[in-house]
C-alpha positions in Angstrom: 2.0 -3.6 41.7 -1.2 -5.5 42.2 -3.7 -5.8 39.3 -6.6 -3.3 39.6 -10.0 -4.7 40.6 -12.6 -5.4 37.8 -14.6 -2.4 39.1 -11.5 -0.1 38.9 -10.6 -1.4 35.5 -14.1 -0.7 34.2 -14.0 2.9 35.5 -10.5 3.6 34.2 -11.5 2.2 30.8 -14.6 4.3 30.7 -12.7 7.4 31.6 -10.1 6.6 28.9 -12.8 6.3 26.3 -14.3 9.6 27.5 -11.0 11.2 26.5 -11.8 10.2 22.9 -15.1 12.2 23.1 -13.1 15.1 24.6 -10.7 15.0 21.6 -13.2 14.4 18.8 -15.8 17.0 19.8 -14.5 19.1 22.6 -11.1 19.9 21.1 -11.5 19.2 17.4 -14.9 20.9 16.9 -16.1 23.1 19.6 -12.8 24.8 20.4 -13.2 26.6 17.1 -15.7 29.0 18.7 -13.1 30.3 21.1 -10.4 30.8 18.4 -12.7 32.3 15.8 -12.7 35.9 17.0 -8.9 36.4 16.9 -8.7 34.4 13.6 -11.3 36.7 12.0 -9.5 39.8 13.2 -6.1 38.5 12.0 -7.1 37.0 8.7 -9.8 39.5 7.7 -12.6 36.9 7.3 -16.2 37.8 6.8 -18.8 35.7 8.7 -19.5 33.5 5.7 -15.8 32.4 5.5 -15.8 31.9 9.3 -18.9 29.7 9.1 -17.6 27.8 6.0 -14.6 26.6 8.0 -17.0 24.7 10.3 -19.1 23.6 7.3 -16.1 21.7 5.8 -15.3 20.3 9.3 -18.8 18.9 9.5 -18.5 17.6 6.0 -15.3 15.8 7.0 -17.0 14.3 10.0 -19.8 12.9 7.7 -17.2 11.4 5.3 -15.3 9.9 8.3 -18.5 8.5 9.8 -19.5 6.9 6.4 -16.1 5.3 6.1 -16.2 3.7 9.5 -18.2 0.5 8.5 -15.4 -0.1 6.0 -12.6 0.8 8.4 -13.7 -0.9 11.6 -13.6 -4.5 10.3 -10.1 -3.9 8.9 -8.4 -1.8 11.6 -10.4 -2.6 14.7 -12.0 -0.1 17.1 -8.8 0.4 19.2 -6.6 1.3 16.3 -9.3 3.6 14.8 -9.7 5.3 18.2 -5.9 5.8 18.8 -5.0 6.4 15.2 -7.8 8.9 14.7 -6.9 10.7 17.9 -3.2 10.9 17.0 -4.1 12.2 13.5 -6.5 14.8 15.2 -3.6 16.0 17.4 -1.3 16.5 14.5 -4.0 18.2 12.4 -5.0 20.5 15.3 -1.4 21.6 15.7 -1.2 22.0 11.9 -3.8 24.8 12.1 -1.3 26.9 14.0 1.4 26.5 11.3 -0.5 27.9 8.3 -2.4 31.1 7.5 -3.9 30.6 4.0 -7.6 29.9 3.8 -7.2 26.9 1.4 -4.8 25.2 3.9 -7.1 25.9 6.8 -10.1 24.5 4.8 -8.2 21.2 4.2 -7.1 21.0 7.8 -10.7 21.5 9.0 -12.0 18.8 6.6 -9.3 16.3 7.6 -9.8 17.0 11.3 -13.5 16.3 10.9 -12.8 12.9 9.4 -10.3 12.0 12.1 -12.6 13.1 14.8 -15.4 10.9 13.4 -13.1 7.9 13.6 -12.4 8.7 17.3 -16.0 9.3 18.3 -17.5 6.3 16.4 -14.9 3.9 17.6 -15.0 5.2 21.2 -18.8 5.2 21.3 -18.9 1.6 20.0 -16.5 0.4 22.7 -18.3 2.5 25.4 -21.6 0.8 24.4 -20.0 -2.6 24.7 -18.4 -1.7 28.0 -21.8 -0.6 29.3 -23.2 -4.1 28.7 -20.5 -5.8 30.7 -21.9 -7.5 33.8 -20.9 -5.8 37.1 -21.0 -7.0 40.7 -24.3 -6.2 42.5 -24.0 -3.0 44.4 -21.0 -1.8 42.4 -22.8 1.3 41.2 -21.6 0.7 37.6 -24.6 0.9 35.4 -24.9 1.2 31.6 -26.2 4.7 32.1 -23.1 5.7 34.1 -20.7 4.2 31.5 -22.4 6.0 28.6 -22.8 9.2 30.7 -19.0 9.2 31.3 -18.3 8.8 27.6 -20.6 11.5 26.4 -19.6 13.7 29.3 -16.0 13.6 27.9 -17.2 16.1 25.3 -18.0 18.5 28.2 -14.6 17.9 29.8 -13.0 18.9 26.5 -15.1 22.1 26.3 -14.1 23.0 29.9 -10.4 22.4 29.1 -10.7 24.7 26.1 -12.5 27.4 28.1 -9.9 27.4 30.9 -6.9 27.3 28.5 -7.6 29.1 25.3 -8.8 32.6 26.2 -6.1 33.3 28.7 -3.5 31.9 26.3 -4.7 34.2 23.5 -4.9 37.2 25.8 -1.3 36.5 27.1 0.0 36.7 23.5 -2.0 39.9 22.8 -5.1 40.4 20.7 -4.8 39.9 17.0 -5.2 43.4 15.6 -5.3 42.9 11.9 -6.2 45.8 9.7 -8.0 43.6 7.2 -11.0 46.0 7.5 -8.9 48.8 6.1 -10.0 50.6 3.0 -9.8 48.8 -0.4 -6.9 51.1 -1.4 -4.8 49.7 1.5 -5.3 46.0 0.7 -1.7 45.1 0.4 -0.9 46.8 3.7 -3.9 45.2 5.4 -2.8 41.7 4.2 0.7 42.1 5.5 -0.5 43.4 8.9 -3.0 40.6 9.2 -0.3 38.0 8.5 2.0 39.5 11.1 -0.6 39.7 13.8 -1.8 36.2 13.0 1.5 34.9 14.3 0.8 36.5 17.7 -2.4 35.0 19.2 -4.5 32.3 17.6 -1.7 29.9 16.3 -0.6 29.3 19.9 -4.2 28.2 20.6 -4.1 25.6 17.9 -0.7 24.3 19.0 -2.0 24.0 22.6 -5.0 22.0 21.3 -2.7 19.7 19.5 -0.6 19.2 22.6 -3.8 18.5 24.7 -5.0 16.0 22.1 -1.6 14.3 22.1 -1.7 14.0 25.9 -5.2 12.5 25.8 -4.1 10.0 23.1 -1.2 8.9 25.3 -3.6 8.4 28.2 -6.0 6.4 26.1 -3.1 4.3 24.7 -2.1 3.4 28.3 -5.5 1.6 28.6 -5.4 -0.1 25.2 -5.0 -3.5 26.7 -8.2 -3.1 28.7 -10.0 -2.0 25.5 -8.8 -5.0 23.6 -11.7 -7.2 24.6 -14.2 -4.5 23.6 -12.7 -4.5 20.0 -15.0 -7.2 18.5 -16.5 -7.3 15.1 -20.1 -6.0 14.7 -22.8 -8.7 14.9 -23.7 -10.4 11.7 -26.8 -9.3 9.9 -26.5 -5.5 10.6 -26.0 -4.9 6.9 -29.2 -6.6 6.0 -31.1 -4.6 8.6 -29.7 -1.4 7.2 -30.6 -2.3 3.7 -34.2 -3.2 4.4 -35.3 -0.8 7.2 -37.6 2.0 6.2 -37.1 5.6 7.2 -40.7 6.7 6.4 -42.2 6.1 9.9 -39.7 8.5 11.4 -40.4 11.3 8.9 -41.3 14.0 11.4 -38.5 13.0 13.7 -36.0 13.0 10.9 -37.1 16.5 9.8 -36.9 17.7 13.4 -33.4 16.3 13.7 -32.3 18.0 10.5 -33.5 21.3 12.0 -31.5 20.6 15.1 -28.3 20.0 13.1 -29.0 23.2 11.2 -29.7 25.3 14.2 -27.4 24.2 17.0 -24.2 24.5 15.1 -24.7 28.2 14.4 -24.7 28.8 18.2 -21.7 26.6 18.8 -19.8 28.4 16.0 -20.6 32.0 16.6 -21.7 32.5 20.2 -18.3 33.5 21.6 -17.9 36.0 18.7 -21.3 37.5 19.6 -20.5 37.8 23.3 -17.2 39.5 22.4 -19.1 42.0 20.3 -21.3 42.6 23.4 -18.2 43.5 25.3 -17.9 40.5 27.6 -14.4 40.3 29.0 -12.1 37.3 28.9 -13.1 36.2 32.4 -16.8 36.1 31.6 -16.1 34.2 28.3 -14.1 31.6 30.3 -16.9 31.3 32.8 -19.5 31.1 30.0 -17.8 28.3 28.1 -16.8 26.4 31.2 -20.4 26.5 32.4 -21.6 25.3 29.0 -19.1 22.4 29.2 -20.2 21.5 32.8 -23.8 21.4 31.5 -22.7 18.9 28.8 -21.2 16.7 31.5 -24.4 16.8 33.6 -26.9 16.3 30.7 -26.9 12.5 30.5 -28.3 12.4 34.1 -30.7 15.4 33.8 -32.8 13.9 30.9 -32.5 10.1 31.4 -36.0 9.9 32.9 -37.6 11.9 30.1 -35.9 9.8 27.4 -37.0 6.6 29.1 -40.7 7.5 29.6 -41.7 8.4 26.1 -41.7 6.4 22.9 -42.8 9.3 20.6 -41.2 12.6 19.6 -42.0 14.5 22.9 -38.4 14.4 24.3 -37.0 15.7 21.0 -39.6 18.4 20.9 -39.0 19.5 24.5 -35.2 19.6 24.2 -35.3 21.4 20.8 -37.6 24.0 22.3 -35.2 24.6 25.2 -32.4 24.9 22.7 -34.3 27.6 20.8 -34.8 29.5 24.1 -31.1 29.2 25.0 -30.1 30.4 21.5 -32.5 33.4 21.5 -31.5 34.7 25.0 -28.2 36.3 24.0 -29.8 37.7 20.9 -32.6 39.4 22.9 -30.4 40.9 25.5 -26.6 41.5 26.1 -26.9 41.2 29.9 -24.0 39.0 31.1 -26.2 36.9 33.5 -28.6 36.1 30.7 -25.6 35.0 28.6 -24.4 32.7 31.3 -27.9 31.2 31.7 -28.0 30.6 28.0 -24.7 28.7 28.1 -25.7 26.5 31.0 -29.0 25.7 29.4 -27.5 25.0 25.9 -24.8 22.8 27.3 -27.3 20.9 29.5 -29.5 20.1 26.5 -27.8 19.8 23.1 -26.1 16.4 23.4 -29.2 15.0 24.9 -31.0 15.8 21.6 -28.7 13.2 20.1 -29.6 10.8 22.8 -33.3 11.4 22.3 -33.1 10.1 18.7 -31.2 7.0 19.8 -33.9 6.4 22.4 -36.6 7.0 19.7 -35.1 4.3 17.6 -34.5 1.9 20.5 -38.1 2.3 21.7 -39.7 1.7 18.3 -37.6 -0.7 16.3 -36.5 -4.3 16.9 -32.8 -4.5 17.8 -31.8 -5.8 14.3 -33.1 -2.5 12.8 -31.3 -0.2 15.3 -28.2 0.4 13.1 -30.4 1.4 10.1 -32.5 3.8 12.2 -29.5 5.4 13.9 -27.8 5.7 10.6 -30.8 7.6 9.1 -30.8 10.1 11.9 -27.0 10.5 11.7 -27.2 11.4 8.0 -29.9 14.0 8.3 -28.2 15.6 11.3 -24.9 15.7 9.4 -26.6 17.4 6.5 -28.0 20.1 8.7 -24.7 20.5 10.5 -23.0 21.1 7.2 -25.4 23.8 6.0 -25.8 25.6 9.3 -22.5 27.5 9.8 -22.4 28.9 6.3 -26.0 29.9 6.4 -25.6 31.8 9.7 -22.4 33.3 8.4 -24.1 34.6 5.3 -27.0 36.1 7.3 -24.5 37.7 9.7 -22.7 39.4 6.9 -26.0 41.3 6.2 -27.3 44.3 8.0 -28.6 42.4 11.0 -25.2 41.0 11.9 -24.8 38.0 14.2 -28.0 38.7 16.0 -29.9 38.0 12.8 -28.0 34.8 12.1 -28.6 33.4 15.6 -32.2 34.5 15.6 -32.7 32.4 12.5 -31.0 29.5 14.3 -33.4 29.9 17.2 -36.3 29.9 14.7 -35.0 26.8 13.0 -34.8 25.0 16.4 -38.3 26.1 17.3 -39.6 24.7 14.0 -37.8 21.5 14.8 -39.6 21.3 18.1 -42.9 21.7 16.3 -42.1 19.0 13.8 -41.1 16.6 16.6 -44.5 17.0 18.3 -45.9 15.3 15.2 -43.7 12.2 15.5 -45.9 9.4 16.9 -44.8 6.2 18.5 -44.7 3.2 16.1 -46.9 0.2 16.8 -45.2 -2.1 19.3 -42.8 -4.5 17.5 
């Protein structure tokens, strides 16, 4: 069989790396929204417990991301990508084999750490691949390579949307009686345990199988990834140690609000739509459209991110997210829900890109790692707090509508803060 052309090799490698984003975010994090409703019914969770599961997942992701500067020089990016993806596959399947809260908390924590290894290593290699010279007229641009990588998250979301709700429905709804009276606690627990074996565990096992298949596909391109697996440039540590976060104060505060606000929607939106009586077909369509929006987002906002050196892109995108979050709270109309999903998907990953652009526009290259690290830390802190906060509010009299309304308000506040972020003097 003849060797593929350099153009074909670049595309195949970019698509293989995109599978890493699909595993780390699409399968390991955002699939939880689809499995949460049957898990709550089967295991008798309140909203706070449901949100706390995603809180520990986000905490695991932060721990994994913080460990990557130590891991990458020792294991290399390819091993971190494939090892993390294989671990994520095993951990996702493990969710379907246990029912205790403590075991599920540990699995969510470990899955977050594994997914961080996949996403950071994959993103590093995608960035290096995007800088590889291409033949004139090939159509392979840095934006296309990075867009394919981040678009992998959307592909993972679409796969979950098309596979999980029909699978859960085929095994019958989890009909736990955990909401029975206090005098029937023992009976409720036994019924919940029995029903838990019927629906949601199969979903986690399917996710593990999908992640394993994606890992195998990535491993098939490992030789093409080998030349992307170089050590980080010298001097990055010094830049990280000496860079100041202060000039980005309003941007950092806005990004914290984004992390706090967006994750409530991505954790609880399917649960809210089920409460609003949307059928399985509509839920599949909603989440598939959200994933398609994620895949389209790198191209929708590239011009906005390139034109502005200040916080206007972050402000604009945060305001759109607030609108998308508020829409299903204000009305239970199915078309409005679909519009909310499309808009949210088309925007939320571009908020991440907007902070990277802010750093690249305003700092010298040697300081980029420090700037991006600062934004990553504040985002992770908000993402850790957000699910539990929304869950606690949802357990109150206002229910999920109140929790997501607060998420929308937090995102709107982030938009206002971002308008105060000025461009730094040209370096």
